[in-house]
N, C-alpha and C positions, 0 to 999 in steps of 0.2 A: 331710592334709598341713598341719599347723600354719597354718591360715588364721584371721585375726582378723575377727570380725564386729563392726563398729562400728554400734551401734544406739541408739535413742532411746526415751524415754517408755515406751510399751507394751511395748517389747522390751528394757528396761533390764536385766533379770536375765539376759539371754542375751549381754550385752556381753562382749567379750574371749573369745568362745568359740573355742578353738583345738583342732585335732586333727590329728595327724600323718597326712597322706594320707587323711583321712576326711571325711565330709560334715559341713559346718558351715554352717548357713544364716545369711544375713542376715535381716532381717525380711521384707519383701516390697517390690516396686517401689513407690515413693512415699515410702519412708523417707528421712530426711534424708541419711544417708550410710551406705553399706553395702558390704561385700564379699560377693558372692553365690557360693554353691557351696562347693566343697571344695578339694581339692588341685589342681584344674585350672581353676577359673574365677575370674576376678578382675576386677571391674568396679565402676564408680561410676555411680550414677544421673545421667543427663544433665540431670535437672531441677534447678532452683535449690534449693539446700539451705542457704542462708544465707550460706555462705562460698565454695562451689564451684559452678562451672558448667563441666563438661567434656563437650563434645559428642562422643559415641562412637557409632559405627554398630554397635548391638548385633546387628543381623541379620547383618552381615558378620562380626562377631566370633564369633558362635555357629556360623556355617557353617564358618569357618576352624578353630575349635577342634575341632568335631566331625570334620572331615576329618583333622586332625592326630592326634587320638586314635584314629581308625580305622586309620590307617597304623601307628601305634605298636602297637596291638593285634595287627594281623596280623603285623607284623615280630617282635614278641615271641613270639607263639604259634609261629611257624615257626622262629625262631632258637633259642629255648630248648628246644623239642621236639627238634630235631636235635642240639643240644648234649648233651641228656640221653642220647640214643641213642648218640652218638659217643663220649662220655666213658666210658660204661659198657662200650662195646665195646673201647676202647683199653686198653693195658696200663700206662699211666702211674700212678705211685704216688698221685697226688692226684686220681684220677678221681672218687672219691666226693665229695670237697670241691667239685669243679667241678659235679657233678650236683646237689649240695645248693643251691648258689646259683642254678642254673638252675631248679630246682623252685620256689624261693621267688619268683623273678622271674616265672615262668610263672603261679603262683598269684595273685600281685599283679595281673597283667594281666587275668586271668579275673574277679577280684572287682571291680576298680576301673574299668577302662575302659568296660565296658558301661554302668555307672551313669552315668559321666561323659558318655558319648555321648548317652544318653537325656535327661539333664539339659540338655544343650546344645540338642537338638532341641525339647524342651518349653519351654525357656526358663525352667525352674523346677527347684529342687532338692527339691521336695516329695516325700516318701517315698510310693511307690506302694502299699505294703502296710500295712494298718492293724490295729488290735486287738493282741491278745497276740502273734500271729504276727509282725506288723510290729515290735513292740518287740523280740522275740528276734532278728529279722533285722537290725535296727538295730545291736544290740550285736555280733552275730557278723560282720557285714560290715566294720564299722569296725575291730574287733579283729583280724580276719584280714588285712586290707590293711596295717595298720600293723605287725603281727607279721612279715610277710614282708619289710618293709623292714629291720627289725632283723636278721632272719636273713641277709639279703643282705649287709649291711655287716659283720656278725660273721664270716660265712663268707669274705668277702674278706680280712679280717684273718688268718684261719686259713690261707688259701691263700698269703698273703704270707709268713707265718711258716714255713710248710712249705717254700717255696722258699729262704728264708734258711737254714733248718736244713740243707737239702740242699747248699747252697753252702759254708757255714762249718763245719758239723759233719757231714761225710759219714758217718763211722763210727757216731755216735749216731743219725743219721737212719735208718739201716738197721734200727734196733731198733723203730721206730714201726710197729706191726702194723696190720692192717686193723681189728681190734677196737678199738684206741685211736682210730683215725680215726672209726669209727662212734660212739664215745662223744663225741668232740668235736662231731660233727654233731648228735647228740641234745642236747648241752649248748646249742648255738646256739638251738634251738627252745624248750627249757625256759627259758633266760634271757630270750628275747624275749617269751615268754608271761607270765613273771613281771613283767617291766617294764610291760607293757600290761594286766595284770589289773584295774587300776582302771576300765578301760573298761566292764566289766560293771556297774558301779555308776553311772558318770557318764553314759553314753549312754542316751537314752530318747526316745520319741516325744512330741512336744508340738504342740498346734495353735495356729498363729499366723494371725490374720485368715482363719480358715476353711480353712487348708491345714495338712497334717500334715508336720512336719519331724523328722529325726533330729538331735537336738541334744545337746550335752554340758553337764552342769550338776552341780556338786559339792554343791549344797544338797539336803536340809537338814542333812546331817551336817557339812559344812564351809563356811567362808566361800568363796564361789565365786571371786571375783576374786583373792583372795590365794593360795588353793590352786592355782588355775588357772595363775597366773604361775610359781609355784614348781615345779609338777609338769612343766609343758611346757618350762621352761628346763632342768630336769634331764633330760627326755627328749631334747632337742636335743643336750645334751652327751654323754649316754650312747650314743645311737643313731647320731649323725652326727659330732660333733666329735672325740671320743676315737678312734673307728675311723679317721677321716680322718688325724689326726695320726700314729697308729700305723702306718698303711699307708705314709705318706710317709716316715717314719723308717726302716722296714724296707726299703722299696724303694731308698732312698739307700744303705743298708748293702750290699744286693745289688749295686747298680750299682758302688760303689767296690771291692768284693771281686772281682768278675769282671773288673774293669778292671786289677787288679793280680795276675793269675794267675801264680804262680811255677812252676807245673807244666809250662808249655810247653817249657822248656829240657830237660826230661827225656824228652820224647816224640819220636817219629819225625816226619819232615816232614809226612806225610799226616795223622797223628794230631793234630799241632799245628794244621794248617789246619782240621780238623774242630772242634777245641776252640775255636779263635779264632772260627769262624763261629757255634758254639753260644753262646759268651759275648757276642758282638756282638748276637745275637738276643735273648738274655736281658736285656741292657742296654736294648735298645729297648723290650722288653716292660715292663720296670720303669718306664721313663719314661712310657710310654703309660698304664699302669695308674694311676700317681700323678696324671697330668694329667687323665685321664678322671674319676676320683673327685673331684678338686678342681673340675673344670668343672661336674659335675653338682650338687655339693652346697654349694660356698662361696657362690655367689650366693643360693641358697635359705636358707642359715643366716643370711647377713647380712640378707636380707629379713625373716626371722621375728624376729630380735632388734630390728630397727627397729620392727616392729609391736608387739612386746611392751613395749619400754621407751621408745620415742621416737615415739609415735603422736600427734604434735601435729597440729592441723587444717591447718597450713601444709604439713606434709610429705604428709599424705594427699591434699591437693588438687593436688599437683603432677603434671602429666601425665607428667613424666619418671620419677617414682617409680612410677606406675601401669604404665608400659611396662617398667621394670626388674622389677617384681613379676611381670608376665606372662611375661617371659623366664626369670626365676629358677625359676618353677614349671614351665615347659616343659623347661628343662634337667634339673630333678630328675626329671621323668617319663621322660626318656630313659635313666635308669639301668637299666631293664629290658631294653634291647637292647645295652648296652655290653659285657656279658660275652661273649655269643656272638661279637660282632665281634672282640674281642681274641683269644679263644681260637682261632677259625678262622683268624685272620691270623697268629699267631705260634707256634702249637703244631702242629707237623707230625704228631705222633701222633694228635691229635684229628681232623685232616683225613683221616688214613689210616683211622681208625675209621669215619668217615662214608663214604669211598669204598668201604671193604670192605663196608659195609652194602648199598650200592646195587649193587655188583658181584655180590654173592651172590644178589641178588633178594629180594623181600619174604618169600616162603615159606621159603627156605633160612635167611635171617637169623632168622626167628621160630623155626625149628626149633633153631637153635644156641642162642638165648637160653633156650628152654624146656628 
């Protein structure tokens, strides 16, 4: 998760290390100023560092973070697993798109949260596996966790575009086949992997003060600091900012369109009431999706750009900035449980698919699937 490591002297070449939702160590306790861990840990040494002295109860922070990550892990595993089953069982047209975003969020939770919880308990982000195997896992873990974030945001764009097409272009919408939807789903994974392919070069194991860390470094092929800022700025724009703006625009169009439904006057009283109820529900869902996306990612985007371009010592030493960073990261981690909450709240057919699964019983449902 695009976290910046502020380092000194012996760790100078690792300065400005950023990775989207991936491990990125500071030096070690005792460094002047540092951000420890990855997408989930954000702290400053309470020791005197020349300009800063921020007393922080690290033990309480670690226990709190580990507890929050554990809750998010359990909620994500349960919510996204149920959403995958329910969406595939339902007969809604965008069930594959919903299942895709649930799979990406589920995979992210499996890859990221266990590492984050262990790091909090140990009080260190040192990589536990060494040698060639550790180097491979370093690349794969960071690559996988960040790819799933891109797939999640791109899938949300596809789902929103799918809803807009159904509302505005119903005749053309019926021509979108299952094969086309599968192609769109495959495209999200291919594009996400292509965007993050440099990870296989940049991420590697390195030993710092006797401990092995999974760090990102563009050297020797590129100038690390310059390439780092350019690449991760582009990554922020591509993976988060563009999807966020796109979703907000499309959801606004959907909201306005269903609010000005001219078909109601041609329907019977009962049909008109059902249509009004459906449109009202769709409007609420549009607002909630846009707000949830914005709440999860806007604080995080602002936090990362401050770290990238305005990392003055005055800003870094402010307790208010540290608190803002902690909450920005926490909100971004909640993205993996937002989708199940929205779908089960607003989509009746998804809930029906889940109820049908349990009413049939595990064995009957498995026989139907097979």
